[in-house]
N, C-alpha and C positions, 0 to 999 in steps of 0.2 A: 504494500500500500504506500503510495507516495505521500509527501508531506501535506499537500492540499486536501487529500482525502482523509488523512488523519485529523486535520483540523476540523473538517466538516463533521466527521464522526464524533469528535469530542464535543462539539456544539450540540449535535443531535442527542447524544447521550446525556449531556448536562440538562437540556431542556426536558427530556423525559424524566430524569431523576427529580427535578424541581416539580414537575407536574404530578408525579406520583406522591411526593411528599405533601403537596397541597391537597390532594384527594384524601390522604390519610388524616391530615389535620382538620379538614372541613368535617369529615365524618366524626372524628373524635369530639370536636366542639359541639356538633349536633347532639351526640349522645350525652355529653355533659349538660347541655342546656335542657335536655329532656328531664333530667333529674333536679337541676338547681335553678332553672329558669322560672320566670313568672308563671303562675299556675294557668292563667287563661291563654298564654302563648306557647306553652310547652309542646303540644302536639303540632300546631302549624309550623313552628320553627324547625322541629325535627323533620317534618315532611319536606319542607323547603330545602334543608341541608341534605337530606337524602336524595332529592331530585337533582340537586346540583352535583352531588357526588356521582350519581348515576350517569349524568350527561358527560361529566369530565372523564369518567371511566371509559365510556364508549369512545370518546375522542382519543384517550390515551392508548387504548388497544389498537385503534386504527393507525395512529402514528408509530406505535411500536412495531406493527407488522410492516409498515413502509420502511422504517429504519432497518429492520432485520433483512428485508429484501435488498435494500441498498447495500448493506454490509456484505451480504452473500455475493452480490454482484461485484463490489469493489474490493473486497477483502482478500481475494486470492491472486490479485494481479502481481504482487511482488514476490510471491513464493516460487521457489525453485522446486520442480517436481521431477 
């Protein structure tokens, strides 16, 4: 893999890692608010955070598959077989 491909992969990997951390954090905050949030808003806030998590998860899986395909295509160029 040449240097420009390595840099692209690093950026793609970094963005996926940040997005996955955001998904986990949003879900955790939603669960916490389910137990300690204002009583009248507990269920709606949890449902909203659950929906946000679901949408971000679908987007994450799509981007992960694209990045994996890109890596499969560009990853073997520099190897000697």
